[in-house]
One Martini backbone bead per residue (centre of mass of N, CA, C, O) as a GRO file, in nm:
protein
   79
    1MET     BB    1  -1.222   2.886  -0.335
    2THR     BB    2  -1.333   2.580  -0.264
    3PRO     BB    3  -1.264   2.287  -0.160
    4PRO     BB    4  -1.311   1.977  -0.211
    5SER     BB    5  -1.485   1.725  -0.101
    6PRO     BB    6  -1.485   1.431   0.017
    7THR     BB    7  -1.523   1.117  -0.088
    8GLY     BB    8  -1.613   0.793  -0.057
    9ARG     BB    9  -1.359   0.688  -0.197
   10SER     BB   10  -1.154   0.818  -0.011
   11LEU     BB   11  -1.241   0.679   0.248
   12ALA     BB   12  -1.212   0.391   0.142
   13GLY     BB   13  -0.914   0.412   0.059
   14ILE     BB   14  -0.803   0.473   0.340
   15ALA     BB   15  -0.907   0.213   0.472
   16ILE     BB   16  -0.756   0.018   0.284
   17ILE     BB   17  -0.473   0.114   0.343
   18PHE     BB   18  -0.480   0.060   0.644
   19LEU     BB   19  -0.544  -0.243   0.619
   20LEU     BB   20  -0.297  -0.320   0.455
   21ILE     BB   21  -0.087  -0.241   0.667
   22VAL     BB   22  -0.187  -0.420   0.900
   23VAL     BB   23  -0.176  -0.694   0.755
   24TRP     BB   24   0.119  -0.682   0.662
   25ALA     BB   25   0.247  -0.643   0.943
   26ALA     BB   26   0.134  -0.906   1.066
   27LEU     BB   27   0.263  -1.100   0.868
   28ILE     BB   28   0.560  -1.016   0.915
   29ALA     BB   29   0.559  -1.055   1.226
   30SER     BB   30   0.499  -1.369   1.206
   31LEU     BB   31   0.804  -1.412   1.076
   32ALA     BB   32   1.020  -1.332   1.294
   33PRO     BB   33   1.121  -1.605   1.411
   34THR     BB   34   1.244  -1.697   1.141
   35VAL     BB   35   1.409  -1.444   1.055
   36GLY     BB   36   1.584  -1.429   1.325
   37ARG     BB   37   1.774  -1.684   1.220
   38TRP     BB   38   1.903  -1.513   1.029
   39PRO     BB   39   2.114  -1.336   0.888
   40VAL     BB   40   2.142  -1.001   0.908
   41LEU     BB   41   2.159  -0.933   0.600
   42VAL     BB   42   1.909  -1.098   0.521
   43GLN     BB   43   1.712  -0.950   0.697
   44ALA     BB   44   1.749  -0.673   0.574
   45LEU     BB   45   1.662  -0.750   0.289
   46PHE     BB   46   1.383  -0.852   0.361
   47TYR     BB   47   1.276  -0.581   0.492
   48VAL     BB   48   1.316  -0.408   0.242
   49VAL     BB   49   1.133  -0.564   0.052
   50VAL     BB   50   0.867  -0.583   0.234
   51GLY     BB   51   0.867  -0.262   0.279
   52THR     BB   52   0.792  -0.217  -0.049
   53ILE     BB   53   0.569  -0.410  -0.162
   54TRP     BB   54   0.306  -0.271  -0.042
   55ILE     BB   55   0.304  -0.037  -0.264
   56ILE     BB   56   0.196  -0.161  -0.530
   57PRO     BB   57  -0.131  -0.137  -0.472
   58LEU     BB   58  -0.156   0.182  -0.455
   59LYS     BB   59  -0.184   0.299  -0.738
   60PRO     BB   60  -0.465   0.185  -0.819
   61LEU     BB   61  -0.606   0.296  -0.567
   62ILE     BB   62  -0.551   0.597  -0.618
   63VAL     BB   63  -0.680   0.610  -0.895
   64TRP     BB   64  -0.960   0.530  -0.791
   65MET     BB   65  -0.997   0.766  -0.595
   66ILE     BB   66  -0.987   0.982  -0.832
   67THR     BB   67  -1.160   0.829  -1.090
   68GLY     BB   68  -1.307   0.523  -1.046
   69ARG     BB   69  -1.054   0.373  -1.154
   70PHE     BB   70  -0.780   0.147  -1.193
   71ARG     BB   71  -0.746   0.306  -1.464
   72ALA     BB   72  -0.631   0.536  -1.641
   73PRO     BB   73  -0.680   0.725  -1.888
   74GLY     BB   74  -0.457   0.603  -2.127
   75GLY     BB   75  -0.259   0.468  -1.894
   76LYS     BB   76  -0.236   0.718  -1.709
   77ALA     BB   77  -0.158   0.900  -1.460
   78PRO     BB   78  -0.274   1.127  -1.270
   79ASP     BB   79  -0.201   1.472  -1.183
   0.00000   0.00000   0.00000
């Protein structure tokens, strides 16, 4: 059995994910001069939080890549 070939949605989704990462990293890097003046523990907390926030839009994007909808049928993520 041959594996299914990638769809246009998959390619678009990968491009959007890559763009999201690049834009998010540029935005956070532009804040470095300001964040650099904060105490080290506050900086660490900031970078931990912003380092995980960018993941939030990925779930609907990945569901769209798989199903063609931003919400899985029945409100559950596809297996």
